[in-house]
N, C-alpha and C positions, 0 to 999 in steps of 0.2 A: 578867364574862370581855367581851374586849376584842370592836368590831361587825368583824365579816371579810364582804368586796366580792370576791366570785369575780372580777368583772369587772375590779377594779381587781388583781387577781393576774394576768390576763389580759393587759393591758392594760400594764401597768406595765413591762417591759422594751422594750416595742418603740418605748415614748415615751420613754424612756430613752436612747435609740441616736438619736434623735432631736434630744432637747434635748441630746447632748453635744457637737452642732455648732452647737448655735442658741443656747445659752448660756455655749458659749466662749470671748466677752470681759463676760460677767458678773461683775459683784460680788454682786445683790442680788435679789432673786426674792421678787413675793411671789406664791401660790397664792390662786385667789380658789373658795371653796366648796371646801375640802378635806375635807369627806365626814369620813370614816372615818379618815383621816390615812395611808395606808397610800403614796400613792402622795408624801408629804412624805416620811418618814423613808427608807423608798426608795431615791429621785432625790437626797437631801444626804446620804446616806452613799456612794453615789458618785459627787457631785458635788463633795468638798469645797472646792473656791474658794468656794463659791456658800454666802449666806447665804442661809433658807434661811424667809420667814415664810407660816404658814398662816395660814387666815382661815376663821372661817362665821360662820353667824347664832349673833345670838348663845346663843339657848335651845339653838343645836348644840355649842357649844365645852367643855362639859365632858369628853365622852367622847372629844375629839380631842387634848385637853391630858392625857389620861390614857394614850392612847398616845405623844406625844409623850413624855413623862416617862420610861416603861418603855423603849421601841425608841427613840425619836431620842438622832443623831449630836448633836456638840456644834454642828453648823456651823443647829442648823434652833432657830429660836425660837417661846418659847410663843407660841401662834396668839390675839391679834385676835377680836375682833367686829367683822363687816363686813358689811352689810346697800347690796347695791351702787346701794341707790334713793337712798342717804340722800348725796345732793352736796352739797361737794363730797367727796371720801372723805377718814377723817382717818387718814392713812397716810403717812407718812416716802417721801419719793421714792426707786425704786428703779429696778435700770434692767433689769429684765423681769417681769412681770408673764405669768402658767400659770394655765389654768384647764379643766379636762376633765371634759365630760358633766354643763353647767350651762344653758347657753343655750337646750337644749329644752324643759324643766323649766321657765324662767322664762314670764313675760307680756310680750308684742316691749316692755313701755315701758320695763322690766326690763331688758332688751337696752340700750336704747338708752343707759339709766344708765349700763350694764356697762363699755358700749366712753369714753364722756364718761368715766367714773372710770377706765380706762383709763390712758386716751391720758393723763387730767390726773396718776398720779400715775409714769407715766414720765418717766427724766430721758434728754435725749440725749448720743449715742445709747442706744434703750432696744428690748424688742422684746417683741413681746404672740404669747404662743404659746397656743391655742385647740383646744384635740380635743373632736372627739365628728363624732355625724353629721350630713351637709348637704348640701341640693338644689344643683346646682348648670341653671342655666336651667331653673330650674320643674320639675327632672327629680331624681326620687330614684337614689342610686346602684343600688341590687340594691330586689328587690322585698320582699326585709327589716327592709326599713326605710321603704319606703311602707306596710304592715303594724304598723311600729312607732308613726309618726306618728299612723297611726285611735285605734292603742292611745292612747296620749300624747291624744289630743282632746278624746278619751270618755272617760278621766278627768280631762282639765283642760282646757279650752275655751281657754283662752289662752297655752298651750303648744302646742307642735310643732316641727320639725323646721325647721333657718333656712333659708332661703336666702340663699347667699354675695354672691350683687349687691348683695343692703340690705346686708348685715355690711362690706361693701369701699365702699361708699359713705357707709355711720356712720363708718367706718375714716378714706377718705380725708379727710371733714368736718372730723373734730378729730389732721386732720395727722399721717394714718398713711400708711405706700407697701408695700403688700405684697408683700409677699417670697418666699412658697413654701407650697404647698400639698403636701403630702405624704401620699402613700396609702400609708392602715394596717391592720389586722386587721379584721373582722368587718365590712364597709365602713364602716369609718370617716376619719377623715379628723386630719388637723393641719393646721393656716392659722399661718399666719405676716405679721406686719407689723414693721413697724419706727417708729421716729421718728426720724429722721435729724436735724435740727434742732429748735431753736424750740419753741414751748410749746403745748400742749394750746387748742384753739378753745373 
């Protein structure tokens, strides 16, 4: 039986509405941390102009591949194994990179690698979209996010909700320009950076 994420079912609609605009000019997307594959099959089905490349850690690709096989449209590629910490990423150049609910479960060193890897994978022009909870100027956007951060750090001290300003500094250092902050349901955000010209730092 395929694993079902209730969070994915709740957020896929609102995320899709943002991606319709942000990925309108893109033709190829790398999704980092595809999880159950629910996002991949939903977004690809509704964005047929995109070639959607799911990815996951090697040990998690088998159930992801099963969902893609059973439910994926023709524009969903077979998933690839990708560990963001293994730089440079061995992936084809893409117009867009998407990741949802990943940065707060990584160590900060992995977040740094994620930004560097994503920047290196992007063509110019290209777009990076990251969904999840974030802090702004050191402040949580809700009490529930503060509680969630406490739970995350109790489970794994190197994880936690990331500060937008720290992510922006990383992105800027790798040639990405901040473009948009979309408010999303359940106190989440969808952050957008763009590669306008040149190559990754």
